[in-house]
N, C-alpha and C positions, 0 to 999 in steps of 0.2 A: 651370318658372317659374310656370305658371298655378296649380299646386297650392300653391306657396309663397305666392302672392298671396292665395289664398282663405284659407289658414290664418292669414295675417297679418291679414286682414280680420276674422276672428272672435276673434283673440287677446285683444281687450279684455274678453271675457266668459268668465269661468271658471265662472260659475253657469249651471245649466240653466234654460231658460225654464219658468216656472210659470204656471198659471192665476191671474188676478187680475181684479178687477172692472173692466169697461170704462167709460170716459167718452167721450162722443161729442158733437161740436159741428159745426154746419153754418153756412155763410154764402155769399151770392151777391151780386155787384155788377156794375154795368154798366161796360164798358170801351170803349164806342162813342165816336165823335166825329162832329160834324157838319161838320168841316172837309174840304176837298177833298184827300184824301191818296191816295198811290199804293196800288193794290191789289196784294196778293201772289198769286203762283200761276201767272203766265204769263211768257214771255220778253219779250213786248211790253208797253209801258206801258198801264196803265189807271188813270185818275184817278177817284176816287169822285164820284158825282153825287147823293149823299144817303145816307140810311139806310133800308135795306129792313126790317131787324129787328135787335134789339140784339145786340151782341157782349157776352158775359158771362164773368166769372171765378167759378168755384165752388170752395169749399174745404171739405174734410171732415177734421176732426181726430179722431183716435182714440188714446187712451193707456190704459194699465192700471197706471200707477204705476211700472212697471219699464222700459218703452220706449214709443215713440210714433211716429206718422206723421201728416203733413199732406198729404193728396192735394190737388193743385191743378190744376184743368182750365181751359184758356184757349181761347177762340174765336179762335185765331190759326193761321197756317200752321205755326209752330214757336215755341219760346221762345228768343229770343236770349240768349247767354251773359251779355251785359252787363246785361240785365234781371234775370236770376236772381241775379247777384252783388249788384246794388244792393238787391234785395229782402232778401237774406239779411243784408246789412250792417245794414239798418234793423231787421230782426227781432231781430238779436243785441242791439240796444240796447233795443228796446221790449218784447220778450218774453224776458227772460233765462232763463226756465225752459223755453223751447222751443229745443232745439239746431237751429240754422238748416239744418244738413245733412240734417235729417229731413224737410225739405220736398221733396216729389216732384212736380216740374212735369210736365205733359203738355199737348199741344195737340191740338185737334180737326182741325187741318189744313184749316180753311176757306180756300178760294181767293178769298174776298171779304172778307178781313181786311186789316189794315194792313201795308204793306211797310216793312221796317226799314232798307233800304239804298238805296232809290231815292226820287225825288220831292223835294219842297221840304224842305230840311234843317231850316229853322226849325219847320215844322209837324211834322216827324218828332220833333224834340227835345221839342216841347211835348207830343206824344202820349206819348212814352216817360216823361216826368215824370208825366203823368196815369195812365198804365198802372201804373207802379210804386206810386203812391199807392193805387190801387184794389186791387191785388194785396195790398199790406200790410194794407189795411183788411179784406179778406176773410179773410186768415190770422188777423189779430188777433181779429176777431169770432168766427170758428170756434173758435179756441183758448180764448178767454175764456168762450164759451157752453157749454163741455163740461159734460155732466151724465151721471149714470149711465144707461146704456142697454144695448140688446141688438143683436145682429146675427143675420142668417140669410143663407144663401147658396144659390144654385142656378144652373141653366143652362137654356137652351132652344136649339133649332135654328131658325135663321131666315136667309132669304136677304136680305142687305143689299148684297152686292157680287159682282162677277164678275172673273175674271182678264182683264186688258185687253191681254195680249200675244198677238198672232196670229202663228202660225208658218207659213211657206210651204215648199214643196219647193225653191224656188230662192232665191238670195241677193237681198237688197234693199240698196240703196245707203243709207249713213248720211247724216244731215244735218249741216251745218256746225255744230260745237259742240253738237249735240243728240243725235245717235243714232249709235252705233258700227255699222259694217257688220255684216251677218249675215242670218239667215233670219227674224228676228222684227221686227214693226212694232207700235207702239202704236196701238191702235184701228184696225188694218188691216181692209181689206175681206175678207169671207169668201165673197163670191159670184163668185170667180174660180177658174179651173181649177187653179192651183197652191196653193190653200189646203190646208194639211195639218191643223192642229189648233189649239186654244187651248192655250197652253203649260202651264198648270197649273190647280190649283183655287183656291178662296178659302176663307175660314174660315166654316164654317156655325154655329159655336158663339157664343152670346151668354152671357157670364158676368155674373152679378149678385151684388152684395153689398148686402143690405137692412139698414137701420138702424131702430131703434125706441126709443121712450122706455120707461120701466119699466112703463107701463100698456099695453104692446104696441101702441101706435099707430105706424104707419109714419111715419118722419120723412124718409127719403131713400134713395137707392140709387146705387151705382156701376153704370154700364152699360158693359161692356167688349165691343166688337164690332169685327170686322175690316172697318171701313168708314171712309173718309175723307170729310169734308164738303166736297165739291167739285162738287155738282150744279149750282149756279148760277154756274159759272165764266164763263159768257158775260155775266153781269150786270155792271152798272157801279155798283152800289150796295153799300155795306157790309152784310154779312149774316153771321149765324151758320149760315146754310144749314139743313140738315135739323134741327139741334138746336133751332132756334126753333120749328119745327113740333112737335117732340117735347115741348118745354116747354109748349106750348099744350095738347096732348093730356093731359099729366100734370096740368096745372092743372084741367082739366075733370073728370078721373076721380079725382084724389087731390089736392084743394086743399091748398096749403101744403107739399107734399112736394118736396124737392130732388132733382135728378138731377145726377150728375157723369159726363160722358162720357169714356171712354178709348178710344183707337184701339188695337186689337190689331195683331199683325204683319200688315200689309196693304200692303206696298210696291208690289205689282203689281196691286192691286185697284182697282176703280172701280164706280160705280153703273150704268154703261152696260152693257147686255147685248151680248155679242159678236155675236149675230145675233138673229133674231126681232124686228127693229125694226118691221116693219109690224104684227106682232101687238101689240106694245106700244102703238104709236100708235093702233090700233083700240080697245084696252082703255081708253085715256085718253079717247077720244071718247065711248065708251059710259058710262064712269064719271062724267065731269065735264060732258059735253054743252056745252062751250064751248071757246074758245081760251084758252091759258095767259096769265095776266096778266103774267108775267115769266119769264125763262129758268129752266127747271128746276122750275117750280111744282108740276106734277103728279108728277114723279118724287120730289120732296121729300116730298110728302104721302103717297105710296104707301109709301115706305121708312119714314117715321115711323110710319105705321099698322102696318106689319109689326113694328117694334120694340115698339110699345105692346102689340100682341097677344101678342108673345113675353114681354114683361115680366109681363103679367097671368097667363099660363100658368105661368111659373116661380114667381111669387109665390104662386100658389094652393097649391102644395105645399111650397115652401121655408119659408113662414111657420109651418109646423107644428113646426119645430125651431129654437128661438131660443136664443142663448147670451149670458149676461151676464158670465161669468167665463172668460177665455181667455188662453192664452199669446200674447204679442205680441213679436216680435223683428224688428228692422229693421237690416239691415247696409247700410252705405254705404261704397263703396270706389271706386278708380279702376282701370279696366282699360287696359292698353296693347295696342292692337290693330294687327294687320298691315295696312298700307296697300295701296291699289291702286297698281300700277306699270304705266303704259301700255306697250304693246309698240311696236315700231318702226313698224308700219303705222299705228297710231293717232297716233303722233308725226308721221309724214309727213303724215297727213291733217290734223292740227291746223295744221301750218305752211302747208299749202296753203289751209286755211280762213282763216288770217290774211291771206293774200294776196288771197283773194276778197273778204273783208270790206272791205279797203282799196279794192278796185276798186268795190264796191257803193256805198261812201260817195262816191267821186268821180263815178261815173256810175250812179245808181240805175236798174235795168232795169225797174222797175214803172211802168206808165203810169197806172193808176188811182190817184188821189191818196190815197184811204183805204188801199188796199193798200200804197202806197209808205210812208205814215206808219207803218203797223203794222210793216212789215218793217224799216224803218230803226230803229225804237225797240227792236227785238229784237237789233240788231247788237252793242250793248254787252255784253249777257248772253252772246251766242255768243262774242264776242271773249274775254271773261274765261275761259270754259271752255277755249278753245283755248290761251290763255296758260298756264293751269294745267297742261294736258296737257304742253306743251313744257317747263315748269319741272320737273314731276314726272319726266319721262323724262330730262332732262339732269342731274338731281340724284338719280337713282334709287339710286345707291350710298351716298348720305348721308341718305336719308329715315329719320327716326326713326319710332317707333311713334306711333299717334294715341291720345291719352288720352281716355277716356270715363267720365263719372260713372255709377256703377252702383249701383242700388238692388235689393236682394233682401230680402223680408220675408215673414213668416208671421203670420197672425191665425188662431189655431186650426188648422183643417185646410185653410185657404186660403193659397196662395202667390201672391206678386206678384214680377214681374221687369220691370225697366225697361231701355230702351236708347234712344239718341237718334236713330236713323236711320229711314228708311222701309224697314223690315225685311221682307224677303220672307216670305211665308206659311210656307214650308217650314221656316225657322229656328224660328218660333214653334211649329210643330207638333213639332219635335224637342224643344223644352223641355217642352211640355205632356205629350208622350207618355212622357218619362222622369222627370217630376217625381214625388216621393214623396207629394205632397199630393193631396187629393181633387179640388180644382180649382186651376188656376194661371192667373192673369191676366197675360198678356204685354202690356206697355205700350210702344208705340213713340212716337217724337218727344218724349222726355223731356229735361229739362234743356236743354242748348244744342243741341237736335236739329236735324238737317238732313242732306240727302243720302241717296241710295239705298244699300241694302246688298243686292246681288243674289246669288243662288245660283250655283253652278258651271254648272248647266244653262242658266240665263238668260244668263250671260256667253258661253257657247258660241253661243247663238242670236243674241246681239247685240241691236241696237235700243235705243230710248230706255229709260233707267233702268238701264243695265248698264255694265260695265267702267269707262271713264274718268269716268263720271258718278257713280261710287261712291267716296267717300273711303277706304272700307275694303274689302278684298278678301273673297272667300268664306271664306278661311282665318280672317280676323278675325271674320266672322259666326259661324263654328263656335267660335271662342274665347269668344264671348259665351255660346253654348250650354253649353260645358263648365264655364265659371265659374258659370253659373246653377245647373246641376245639382249641382255640388260644394257650393255654399253651401246650396241647398235641402236636400240630403241631411244636411248637418251640422245645420241647423235642426231637421229632423225627428228626428235622432238624439238631440236634447236631451230629447225625450219619454221616452226610455229612462232618461236620467240622473235625471229627476225622479221616475220610478217607484222607482228604487233608493233 
């Protein structure tokens, strides 16, 4: 079935991909609001109390006269499907020469962006209208500003995140609607006798695609790192998190140069070190010599500084080989992925959770008013998770596959693969290790992205971000891998056709 799907996805092109002159356009616009909106990224409610730093949308259009792509990055936790659909409908009318399906959305996963399903409905709708208009503006400006240009590509090794899943020798109890039972805990303590290990690694690779004008001036870069922008999760102000710090650094070192952030496979990654907390706190005291002005300030600056240093290292050698004529091929299809089906224990736990949530609402057990408010505000989210588990289990024999918009493309010797989930690092590693291209950018939280996609090992360990919190099963995660490799191999094989 997967093989047939991939063949069908490529059937529209009988011609081999050939090198042709590249045209490149950039645009960036503000998607912030000064209204008090619900912030995304936590189970409990947080209403914004102002603007810390701007939320941005950045667009990069690349075409070679035979095919095209518009990369679109958003400082949001994910891109809702209804936003992507509205944008594409408008683009179809305003830019008839740009196929709307060639727009590849991705989110930086900031936890201080706007929530699309909670909070004041009127303010949400107003924001959605504004967001759509700004996204359309960015795509239109990037597409219409295309000019002959060049690209270069490179990579560097940089620490931006750590695995946040702590595994113990003994079982841990799961939370209501949040964490399946098991031996793993999100951000668990490591200074306890039954600490075993950190579950897995994180992505040390930073992939870069640099763009230039025909006079070899740097115009922008895609920065693809296994890092989600959630450092300032405790903040109550709208913020693009670390990417705001990164944009400031770029403006200082390379004025006028755009950056387009992409999150690589990083479903279990976080900025927080699993241990060495005291050492980190001491380093911040000595580096900055003051108290942080807002939650996550020092961590943001440190990580942005690492990425900037990595950017400069990679650019120093990558710019020695630029390309102005390259094959560009962009495949867009829909994958049908195997869903997660909760087991009987998770089902029973969810039903028990629904009963407890009802009791908590009637008789809140929290004495501290602030704690009570925080806990009660999270009950709706927890209740929705429990209801979903019950529904999935009771309808397990009738569950259809989950459709996912899937982009695979090549620009010269660089491959790109998108998927919509918080995709665990190991899946991205499987794609990159088997890809026929020199570098492969894996992009998570694309299109209507949302929900974790955990590995088999993580599901066995349990804890937050696994099993019933994943819309798609590990089998579905591997289906993405196999489809990606199949299409990438076919795109690479077209090089042989063009030689003949």
